[in-house]
N, C-alpha and C positions, 0 to 999 in steps of 0.2 A: 515493553522497551528493553532492549539489550545494549547496555554500554560496553564498548570494546575500547580499550586502551592498548595502543600498539597496532591499531587496525590497518595501518598503511604498509606494513612490512611484508614479507614474503608470506608468513603465516597468517597474518591478520588480514590480508587481502583475500585468501582463500576462504577464511572463516566467514568474512562478510558475504562473500558470493554464495556460500552454502546457505546460510542463515536466511538471506532475502530471497533465495530461490524458494525457500519453504514458507515464506510470507511473513517472516519476523521483521519487526522494525528495529533498525540498528542506529545507535549513535556512536560516532567515532570521535574520540578525543584525540587531537593531534596538535603538536606546536605549530605545524605548517600545513595549514588547509590545502594549499596547492598540491601537497602530496597525496591528497585523497580524492583528487578530481577524477581519477579513473574509476572511482567507486561510487560517484554520484548517481541517484536514482530515487524514485518515489518513496521507498522505503528507508532511505538512508539520510540521517542528519549528521552534518559535520560541525563540531564545535571546536574552537581554538582553546587551547589550554595546556599546561606544562604539570606533569605528574609531580613535580617537585613542590607545586604550589598547593597547599591544602584547601584553599579557598576555590581555586579553579577546579579542582577535583569534585569538591563538594557540589559545586554548581552543575558540572557534567553529570554527576551521579543522581540528581534530583529526578525522581520518578522512574528511575530504572529499577526493573524487578531482578535483573540478572546482571552481573558485572563480569566481564572477562579480561583479565590481564594478560596480554602477550608482549608486554614491554621487556626490553633488556638494555643495559647500557655498556655492554661489553666494548662495542667500537666507538663509544662516544668520546667527544673531546670537550676541554674546558671543564665545566662543571657537570657534565654528564658522564657517569661512571657507574660501575656496579653499586657502589656504596649509596649514591644519591638517587639512582633510577630504580634498581632491582631491590634496595633496601628501603630508603625513605619514600620512593615513589610508591611501592607496593603497599607499605604501611598507610600512606595517605589514602589509597584506594580502599584498603580494608576498613579504615575509620570512617570514611565517607559513606561506604556501603552499610555500616552499622547505623550511622545517623539517619540515613534517608530510608527509603522504602525497599531496598534490595533485601531478597531472601537467599539467593544464590550466588556464590563467588566460585568462578572457574579460574584457576591459576595454573599458568604454563610455567613450569619450573624447568628442571634440568636432570637428566638421569646421572646419579652419582652426587646430588646435592648433599652436603654434610658440614658440621661446624669445623671440622679440622682439614677441609680440602685446601691444597696450595693454591687454588684460584679463588680470588675474592668473589667472582661471579657466582661460584657455587656455594659459597659461605653465605651471601646475600639471600640467594634463593632459599637456602634452608631455613634461614630466620624468618623469611616471609612465610614460609610454609607453617612454621611453629606459631606464628601471630594469627594466621588464619584459622589454625585448627583451634586455638584458644579463644576465638571470637564466637559471637551468638549466631553466626551465619551458617547456613547450609553450604558445604564446600565440596569441590571436586579439584583434586591436584593431579595434573598430567605432566609426567617426566619423560620427555623425549630424549632419545640419544642425538648425536650431531647430525644437523640438517644437511642432507646430501646436496641440495641445491646451493647452498653456501659454499661448501667445499668443491663442488664441480666448478663453480665460477672461479674460485682462487687457483684450483690446480688445472683443471681441463681448458677453460677459456683461453688463458693465455697460450696453451699449447696450440690452439687451434689458430688464433690470431697471429701469433709471432713465431710459432714452431719450437718455442722453448718455455719451460716452465720451472719454478722453484718449489723444492720440497723441504719442509722443515724437519731436520734431523735425518735419520737413516731411511724413514719412510717404509719400514717393514712391519711395524707394529700393526695387528688387526684391530680395526675400529668399527663399530656399528654405525651405519649411516641410515637415517630415516628421511622419507620425503615430507615436506610440509604438507603436501595435499593429503597424505595419510594422517598426519597429526590433526589436520583440520577437520577430518571426519570424526575424530574422537572428541573434538570440542563440540561439533554439531550434535553428537550423540549426548554429550553431557548435558547440553541445553534441553533435549528433549525427552531423555530417559531418567527417570528418578533412581533407577538402579545403579547410576553412577554417583549419587549424592553419598558424601562421606567416603568416597573411594580415592585412593591413591594408585593412578594407573601408570605403569611404566611402559613406554611405547618405543619400539625399535624397529628397524627394517629387517628384510629378511637375509642380509648378508652381513658379514665382517670382513671388511676389505682394508688392506694397508693403503697408504697414500700412493706408493709405487703402483699398486694395482688399479687405483682410480685412473692414474695417468695412462696406464696400458689400456684400459677400457676405451678412453678417448681415442688413443692411436688406432686401436683395432677397428673402431666403428667409423672413424674418419679416413682410415686407409693411409695414415702417415705416421711417420716416426719423428718424434721431437727430441730436442736436447733437454736433459733434465739435470738441474744442478741441485746440490743439497746443502742446507746451512747446518753447519756442524753443531752438535749438542752443546759443547763447551762455549761456542760463540752465543748460542740462544740463551743459555744459563746467564752469561754475563751481561747480555743486553737486557734481560729481565730485571736486572738490578740496576745497572748504570743509567739505563734510559728512563727510570721512573720520574725523576725530577725534570727531564728535558722533554720527554714524549711518553707520557703515561700509556697512551693507546698502543704505541709500539712495543712498550715493556710488557703490557698485557698479551699481546699478540706472541711475543717471544716466549713468554712463560706458558701460554696455551700450547705452543709448538712443543715444548719440552715435555708437558703432561701428556700430549696424544703420542709422543714417541716412545714414552717410558712406562706409563701406567696401563694397567688392564682396561681397555676401553671396549672390549667385546660385549655382546649382550644376547640373551636367549630370548627371542620375541614371543615365546609360547604363551605368555600371559595375556599378550594382546590379542592372541588368536581366541580368546574367550569372546571377544566382541566382534571380530571380523576373520574371516578365513584368511590364514596367512598367505595363501595363494594370491590374494588380492592385494598385498602390499606391493609398493613400487621398488623394483631393484635398480641399481645404478645404471645399467645399461639402457633401461626403458627411460629413465630420466634423461640420460644423455641423448637418445634418439628424439624424445619429446622437445627438448629445449635446444638442441644444437645441430644434430645431423640429419634428422628426419628418419623416417621407417627404412 
């Protein structure tokens, strides 16, 4: 039995489909079982629970040999945030794995996780990595770059639907985007191949693209030119501070916009090529064709 926390998101959905296709029994831990209905099947068990609740996590982990954490609290509201989800939630999962029968813990972190990163999400992921490494568990840590499906939806989808889109900052900073479909293949490999035990694998896509280039790819493939507005960096910096007590989610998004427009977000995917040919990785244009405009 494989327990997946975060199994209803973009990445988790693909992981569930890959693992069940190979005959693995999967248990999905979710706060809202309705969100997992599209994954129902003979090999899928859905249990309701909150990763912030140690008792619920312990019950969900009972009998699981492998635990996969694909959770994140970046866009959460209320009590759901990087500290409570990526920090405490992952700690609860690691503790439950050690208490129960689990032997292998696969943790989906983030490329660039560090104790001094300006974003709380990256700091929380780093702390979870350290706790996992210090545990008795066999571990695999996968560090993907920015998910291209997420940013295609934020930048390109409005362009197609309304003819306009909003770009955080100048939009000229090169960023590496990776498809959740490709990251899911690494999770699948980590489940089945002991060679990934004790490995920290950084996974990125084949291209480093700016936000402006992402918008241009949508325009070229859709055959239409849209209007692009830019949120100035000074405004995003101000929002990241002033909005914290009023709208923490918006404050985190503004801070992420600053980071992605000013820090080095490029990536050399050659390490990931040790496991899969780089030519098999999804490029942004292929993702746009697949999800939005067709071949």
